[in-house]
C-alpha positions in Angstrom: 92.2 -97.8 -84.0 91.6 -96.0 -87.4 88.0 -95.9 -88.5 87.2 -95.8 -92.2 85.2 -92.5 -93.4 82.2 -93.0 -95.5 80.2 -90.2 -96.9 76.4 -89.8 -96.6 74.7 -88.0 -99.4 71.3 -86.8 -98.8 68.9 -84.7 -101.0 68.2 -81.3 -99.8 65.0 -79.9 -101.2 64.6 -76.1 -101.5 61.8 -74.4 -103.0 62.9 -75.1 -106.6 65.6 -77.5 -107.3 67.1 -80.5 -105.1 70.8 -79.9 -104.0 72.8 -82.5 -102.4 74.6 -82.3 -98.9 77.4 -84.3 -97.9 77.8 -85.4 -94.2 81.1 -86.9 -93.4 81.1 -89.6 -90.5 83.4 -91.9 -89.0 81.7 -95.1 -89.6 78.4 -96.0 -88.0 79.9 -95.2 -84.5 80.2 -91.3 -85.1 77.7 -88.5 -85.7 77.9 -85.0 -86.6 76.5 -82.9 -83.8 75.5 -79.3 -83.7 75.0 -79.1 -79.9 74.1 -80.5 -76.9 72.7 -78.9 -73.9 70.4 -79.4 -70.9 67.2 -77.8 -70.6 63.4 -78.2 -70.2 61.7 -79.6 -73.1 59.7 -77.1 -75.1 57.4 -79.2 -77.0 55.8 -82.4 -76.8 53.3 -84.1 -74.4 56.3 -83.7 -71.9 56.8 -80.2 -72.2 58.5 -78.4 -69.1 60.1 -81.5 -68.0 64.1 -81.6 -67.9 65.8 -83.4 -70.5 69.2 -83.7 -72.3 69.4 -82.5 -75.9 71.2 -83.8 -78.6 70.8 -81.9 -81.8 72.3 -83.5 -84.8 73.3 -81.7 -88.0 71.7 -81.9 -91.5 68.2 -81.9 -92.8 67.0 -83.0 -96.1 64.0 -80.6 -96.1 63.8 -76.9 -96.0 60.7 -75.9 -94.4 59.5 -72.2 -94.9 59.3 -71.5 -91.2 62.3 -73.3 -90.2 63.6 -72.1 -86.9 67.0 -74.0 -86.7 68.6 -73.4 -89.9 72.1 -73.3 -88.1 71.8 -77.0 -87.6 71.9 -77.7 -91.4 75.7 -77.5 -91.7 77.2 -76.8 -88.5 78.5 -79.3 -86.4 81.3 -81.3 -85.0 82.0 -85.1 -85.0 81.4 -87.0 -81.8 81.5 -90.9 -81.1 78.2 -92.4 -79.9 80.4 -93.2 -76.6 81.1 -89.6 -76.0 77.2 -88.7 -76.5 76.2 -91.2 -73.8 78.8 -90.1 -71.5 77.9 -86.6 -71.8 74.3 -87.7 -71.3 75.3 -89.2 -68.3 77.1 -86.0 -67.1 74.1 -83.9 -67.2 72.2 -86.1 -64.6 69.0 -86.1 -66.8 66.9 -89.0 -67.0 65.4 -87.8 -70.3 67.3 -87.5 -73.5 65.9 -85.8 -76.8 67.4 -86.4 -80.1 66.5 -84.0 -82.8 68.0 -82.0 -85.6 68.2 -81.0 -88.3 66.7 -84.4 -89.1 68.4 -87.2 -87.1 67.8 -90.1 -89.1 69.8 -89.2 -91.9 72.8 -90.1 -90.2 73.4 -93.8 -90.0 74.7 -94.1 -86.4 71.5 -92.4 -84.9 69.8 -95.4 -84.5 72.8 -97.1 -82.7 72.9 -93.9 -80.6 69.2 -94.3 -79.5 69.7 -97.9 -78.7 72.8 -97.1 -76.3 70.9 -94.5 -74.8 68.2 -97.0 -73.9 70.6 -99.6 -72.8 72.1 -96.7 -70.4 68.5 -96.4 -68.7 67.6 -93.3 -70.0 64.0 -92.3 -71.5 64.9 -91.5 -75.0 62.9 -89.6 -77.4 63.4 -88.6 -80.9 62.0 -85.7 -83.2 61.8 -86.7 -86.7 60.3 -84.5 -89.6 58.4 -87.4 -91.1 60.0 -87.6 -94.3 62.1 -91.1 -93.4 61.0 -94.4 -92.3 60.6 -94.8 -88.6 60.2 -98.1 -88.2 64.0 -98.8 -88.0 63.7 -97.0 -84.5 62.9 -99.1 -81.4 59.3 -99.3 -80.2 60.9 -98.4 -76.9 61.9 -94.8 -78.0 59.4 -92.2 -77.8 59.3 -91.1 -81.5 57.8 -87.5 -82.3 56.7 -87.5 -86.0 55.8 -84.3 -87.7 53.5 -84.2 -90.5 54.2 -81.4 -93.1 51.3 -79.3 -93.7 50.8 -77.4 -96.8 52.4 -73.9 -95.7 55.6 -75.6 -95.0 56.0 -76.2 -98.7 57.5 -79.7 -97.9 54.2 -82.0 -97.6 55.1 -83.6 -100.7 57.7 -85.1 -98.7 55.8 -86.7 -96.0 56.4 -90.2 -95.6 52.7 -91.4 -95.1 53.9 -95.3 -94.2 54.9 -94.1 -90.8 51.8 -93.5 -89.9 50.8 -97.3 -90.1 53.5 -98.2 -87.4 52.9 -95.6 -84.9 52.3 -97.0 -81.1 50.9 -95.3 -78.1 54.6 -94.3 -77.2 54.5 -92.0 -80.3 53.1 -88.4 -80.9 52.2 -86.9 -84.2 52.6 -83.3 -84.7 51.3 -80.8 -87.2 52.9 -77.3 -87.4 50.5 -74.9 -88.7 50.9 -71.6 -90.3 47.1 -70.3 -90.5 43.9 -72.1 -90.6 44.0 -73.7 -93.9 46.9 -75.9 -92.3 44.6 -76.6 -89.5 41.9 -77.6 -91.5 44.0 -79.6 -93.8 45.5 -81.4 -90.5 42.2 -82.3 -89.3 41.6 -84.2 -92.9 44.6 -86.4 -92.4 43.9 -86.8 -88.6 40.4 -88.3 -89.6 41.4 -90.1 -92.6 44.3 -91.9 -91.0 42.5 -92.3 -87.7 45.2 -90.7 -86.0 43.7 -90.3 -82.9 43.1 -94.0 -82.2 47.0 -94.6 -82.9 48.9 -91.9 -80.7 48.5 -88.3 -79.2 48.2 -85.4 -82.0 49.9 -82.1 -81.2 48.8 -79.0 -82.9 51.9 -76.5 -83.0 51.3 -73.1 -84.1 54.2 -71.2 -85.6 55.5 -68.8 -83.2 54.8 -65.3 -84.4 52.6 -66.0 -87.1 49.3 -67.9 -85.3 48.1 -66.6 -82.0 48.0 -69.2 -79.4 44.0 -68.3 -78.5 43.6 -68.7 -82.1 45.0 -72.5 -82.4 43.0 -72.8 -79.1 39.8 -71.8 -80.5 40.1 -74.1 -83.4 41.0 -77.0 -81.5 38.4 -76.5 -79.1 35.7 -76.1 -82.0 36.9 -79.2 -83.7 35.8 -80.8 -80.6 38.5 -83.3 -81.0 41.0 -84.3 -78.3 43.8 -82.4 -79.8 47.0 -81.1 -77.7 48.0 -77.5 -78.2 51.6 -77.7 -78.6 53.3 -74.2 -77.9 57.0 -73.7 -78.2 57.5 -73.3 -74.6 61.3 -72.5 -74.9 60.4 -69.6 -77.1 58.1 -68.1 -74.5 60.8 -68.4 -71.7 64.0 -67.3 -73.4 62.9 -65.8 -76.7 62.6 -67.1 -80.3 66.5 -66.3 -81.1 68.1 -68.2 -78.0 70.2 -71.3 -78.8 71.0 -73.9 -76.5 68.0 -73.7 -74.8 
């Protein structure tokens, strides 16, 4: 059967002016996929556990510290069925859908639902700029809150914090102590610790882990230090890990 093509236009924010990225998909049954691979989870409260990764193409933000710019446009079209089949072939029990920003593509929600139906533990990483309410509560949603140093904090979709469940996780990527202090204000203002686990992720090579650890300990709050484990194992430039 010949599927109808749809164009999905999304705003991509650079430092000064917005531009438009167009992603071509075949209906809501196909996605533009940057890469898939089997590895250890590098982040989240499940860091160190094996999982099948699906990295989708396209992002509506341009964070100053972004470490996956290759996912902005590079990718190949794959159907939801092909991705579920690839996850099964990996023999993983967990699947992480990430990006880029996975919620930009209309078929992502269908993919998450199909993965759940196939019996996987399913996680999705989102940059926090788009609504997450459309994603099933059975999916473990890892939601970024962009700190000021990212230069993207104006795009935080704050309403997401009202629909968090105990399955979800909130992540602050910090580039300095000012980001950490800002994060503390958000954590307290939105009572995040009563909603979901909160992760503090220092930018690799910019904030020393021991400094982030000290700030967490001094806060006297039950925050989790979220190091990017894959970068310590395989190096910061390695892809597909």
